C-alpha positions as CSV (number, residue, x, y, z in Angstrom):
1,M,-33.1,7.6,-0.8
2,R,-36.2,7.2,-2.9
3,N,-37.9,10.0,-0.9
4,G,-35.0,12.4,-1.3
5,R,-35.3,15.2,-3.8
6,F,-31.7,16.5,-3.8
7,F,-28.4,14.8,-3.4
8,M,-24.8,16.1,-3.3
9,G,-21.9,13.9,-4.1
10,R,-18.3,14.0,-5.4
11,T,-17.7,10.8,-7.4
12,E,-19.2,8.7,-10.2
13,W,-19.9,6.1,-7.6
14,D,-22.2,8.6,-5.8
15,R,-23.9,9.5,-9.0
16,D,-24.5,5.9,-9.9
17,Y,-26.2,5.2,-6.6
18,V,-28.5,8.2,-6.8
19,S,-29.4,7.4,-10.4
20,L,-30.5,3.9,-9.4
21,Y,-32.1,4.5,-6.0
22,A,-33.5,8.0,-6.6
23,P,-33.9,8.4,-10.3
24,R,-36.2,11.4,-10.1
25,A,-33.9,13.3,-7.7
26,R,-31.6,16.2,-8.6
27,Y,-27.9,15.4,-8.2
28,F,-25.3,18.1,-7.5
29,H,-21.5,17.5,-7.8
30,C,-19.4,19.1,-5.1
31,E,-15.9,18.3,-4.0
32,E,-14.6,18.2,-0.4
33,A,-12.3,20.8,1.2
34,L,-9.1,19.6,2.8
35,R,-7.7,20.4,6.2
36,P,-5.7,23.7,5.9
37,S,-2.3,22.1,6.8
38,F,-2.5,19.7,3.8
39,F,-3.5,22.5,1.4
40,E,-0.5,24.7,2.2
41,E,2.2,24.6,-0.5
42,A,5.5,23.0,0.6
43,L,8.6,21.4,-0.9
44,R,9.0,17.6,-0.9
45,T,12.2,16.0,0.2
46,I,13.2,12.7,-1.4
47,P,14.2,10.1,1.2
48,G,17.5,8.3,1.0
49,K,15.8,5.0,0.7
50,P,12.2,4.3,-0.5
51,V,9.6,5.2,2.2
52,F,5.9,4.4,1.6
53,V,3.1,5.8,3.8
54,S,-0.4,4.6,4.3
55,T,-3.2,5.9,6.6
56,L,-5.5,3.1,7.8
57,S,-8.5,2.9,10.2
58,R,-9.3,-0.2,12.2
59,P,-11.7,-2.1,9.7
60,L,-9.9,-4.9,7.9
61,Y,-11.5,-3.8,4.6
62,K,-9.1,-0.9,4.6
63,G,-6.5,-3.4,3.3
64,H,-4.3,-4.2,6.2
65,D,-3.5,-7.6,4.7
66,V,-2.7,-6.0,1.3
67,V,0.0,-3.9,2.9
68,L,1.7,-7.0,4.4
69,K,1.4,-9.0,1.2
70,T,2.7,-6.2,-1.0
71,A,5.6,-5.6,1.3
72,K,6.4,-9.4,1.1
73,V,6.4,-9.3,-2.7
74,L,8.8,-6.4,-2.7
75,C,11.1,-8.2,-0.3
76,E,10.9,-11.4,-2.4
77,T,11.7,-9.7,-5.7
78,G,14.9,-7.9,-4.6
79,H,13.3,-4.6,-3.6
80,G,13.5,-5.0,0.1
81,D,15.4,-1.8,1.0
82,F,12.4,0.2,2.0
83,E,10.3,1.3,4.9
84,W,6.5,1.3,5.0
85,R,5.0,3.5,7.6
86,V,1.4,2.9,8.5
87,F,-0.5,5.5,10.5
88,G,-3.9,5.3,12.1
89,V,-3.4,1.9,13.7
90,D,-1.1,0.7,16.5
91,D,-0.7,-2.8,15.2
92,L,-1.6,-5.2,12.3
93,R,-2.1,-8.3,14.4
94,L,-5.3,-9.5,12.8
95,A,-3.8,-9.1,9.3
96,E,-0.6,-10.8,10.5
97,R,-2.6,-13.8,11.7
98,K,-4.6,-13.9,8.5
99,T,-1.6,-13.7,6.2
100,G,1.1,-15.4,8.3
101,I,3.3,-12.4,7.6
102,R,4.8,-10.4,10.5
103,A,5.0,-6.7,9.9
104,E,8.5,-6.3,11.2
105,T,9.9,-9.0,8.9
106,V,8.7,-7.1,5.8
107,H,9.7,-3.6,6.9
108,V,6.2,-2.4,7.8
109,R,5.9,-0.2,10.9
110,P,2.4,0.6,12.4
111,L,2.8,4.0,14.1
112,G,-0.7,4.8,15.4
113,T,-2.5,8.1,15.3
114,V,-0.5,11.2,14.9
115,P,-1.3,14.9,14.7
116,A,-2.1,16.4,11.2
117,E,1.2,18.3,11.1
118,R,3.3,15.1,11.8
119,L,1.4,13.3,9.0
120,R,1.9,16.2,6.6
121,Q,5.7,16.1,7.2
122,E,5.7,12.3,6.8
123,L,4.0,12.7,3.4
124,L,6.3,15.4,2.3
125,S,9.3,13.2,2.9
126,C,8.0,9.9,1.5
127,T,8.4,8.2,-1.9
128,A,4.7,7.4,-2.3
129,Y,1.3,7.2,-0.6
130,V,-0.4,3.8,-0.8
131,H,-4.2,3.4,-0.4
132,P,-4.9,-0.4,-0.3
133,S,-8.6,-0.3,0.7
134,Y,-11.1,-2.9,-0.5
135,I,-14.0,-0.4,-0.1
136,D,-14.0,3.4,-0.4
137,N,-15.5,6.4,-2.1
138,S,-13.2,9.5,-2.2
139,P,-10.7,9.0,0.7
140,N,-9.5,12.3,2.1
141,S,-6.1,10.7,2.8
142,V,-5.6,10.3,-1.0
143,C,-6.7,13.9,-1.7
144,E,-4.3,15.2,1.0
145,A,-1.4,13.3,-0.5
146,Q,-2.2,14.5,-4.0
147,A,-2.5,18.1,-2.8
148,L,1.0,17.9,-1.3
149,G,2.4,16.6,-4.6
150,V,2.9,13.0,-3.3
151,P,2.5,10.2,-5.9
152,V,-0.4,7.9,-5.0
153,V,-0.9,4.2,-5.7
154,A,-4.6,3.3,-4.8
155,T,-6.9,0.4,-5.4
156,N,-9.6,1.0,-8.0
157,V,-12.6,0.6,-5.9
158,G,-15.8,2.7,-5.3
159,G,-15.2,6.3,-6.3
160,V,-11.4,6.3,-6.2
161,S,-11.2,6.5,-10.0
162,S,-12.9,9.8,-9.8
163,I,-10.0,11.3,-7.8
164,V,-7.1,9.3,-9.2
165,E,-6.7,9.4,-13.0
166,N,-4.4,6.5,-13.8
167,G,-1.0,7.6,-15.0
168,R,-1.9,11.3,-14.7
169,T,-2.7,12.0,-11.1
170,G,-1.6,8.7,-9.6
171,W,-1.9,5.0,-10.3
172,L,-4.8,2.6,-9.9
173,V,-4.4,-1.1,-9.1
174,P,-6.9,-3.9,-8.7
175,A,-8.1,-4.6,-5.2
176,N,-6.1,-7.2,-3.4
177,D,-3.4,-7.3,-6.0
178,P,0.0,-7.3,-4.2
179,V,1.9,-7.9,-7.4
180,A,0.5,-4.9,-9.3
181,T,0.9,-2.7,-6.2
182,A,4.5,-3.8,-5.7
183,S,5.3,-3.2,-9.4
184,R,4.1,0.4,-9.2
185,L,6.0,1.0,-5.9
186,S,9.2,-0.5,-7.3
187,G,8.9,1.7,-10.3
188,L,8.5,4.8,-8.2
189,A,11.4,3.8,-5.9
190,S,13.7,3.2,-8.9
191,G,12.6,6.4,-10.7
192,T,11.4,4.5,-13.8
193,L,7.8,5.5,-13.1
194,G,6.7,9.1,-12.8
195,L,3.8,11.6,-13.3
196,P,3.6,14.5,-15.7
197,D,5.0,17.8,-14.6
198,G,2.5,20.0,-12.8
199,W,0.1,17.1,-12.2
200,A,-0.7,18.2,-8.7
201,A,-2.3,21.5,-9.8
202,G,-5.5,19.6,-10.7
203,P,-6.0,17.9,-7.3
204,R,-5.2,21.2,-5.5
205,S,-7.7,23.1,-7.5
206,R,-10.3,20.4,-7.0
207,N,-10.1,20.6,-3.2
208,D,-9.5,24.3,-2.8
209,P,-11.5,25.3,0.3
210,A,-12.7,28.6,-1.1
211,R,-13.8,27.0,-4.4
212,V,-15.6,24.2,-2.5
213,A,-17.4,26.7,-0.2
214,G,-18.5,28.7,-3.1
215,R,-19.9,25.6,-4.8
216,V,-21.9,24.6,-1.6
217,V,-23.5,28.1,-1.4
218,E,-24.3,27.9,-5.2
219,I,-26.0,24.5,-4.7
220,Y,-28.1,25.7,-1.7
221,R,-29.2,28.7,-3.6
222,E,-30.3,26.6,-6.6
223,I,-32.2,24.2,-4.2
224,L,-34.0,27.2,-2.6
225,F,-35.0,28.5,-6.1
226,L,-36.2,25.0,-7.1
227,T,-38.4,24.7,-3.9
């Protein structure tokens, strides 16, 4: 990084790293474009009972254990009439061994990898998207949920606070805090917690493919001029 002259990033986390490790470099802000199916406008349907969705990859730092612990808190506090659908992984066996909580006993269902259109439909018919990761920057899964108008509860790690403004475009909770996460989810499920009208317009504008493409070209032109 110290040898680099130009860097492109999308979060304050990115900017901080560049400022520390390449202080003489030029930093450009540029958002990410989303897959087209998640950027198309669509109407959400509210499920009959609370349904939470998470998309996880295999590394445990994605918060597999947080899902199980949060689900257990919901069950223990009288909010057990829900379903938590986890995509991207076929099982949570390592997290089950670590926590002593079996997914099926706390209404958590690992459903594996699914096509983008299936995930889009799952998001459009859920109560909230939950991002429980211990480490992240600007997860596309959060941006996709926001673009579809789905409320997001995410851990405040890495660059997540650059894409989730607490109380305005979603809710931030501390990493590995099942109680705080369960509190936000129960509020969403009961209808006592909500976001301002029209909140999704900001995230959709941020990840607009045409706008992002234009910004990339603009950055490349400036770099060519500077060199």
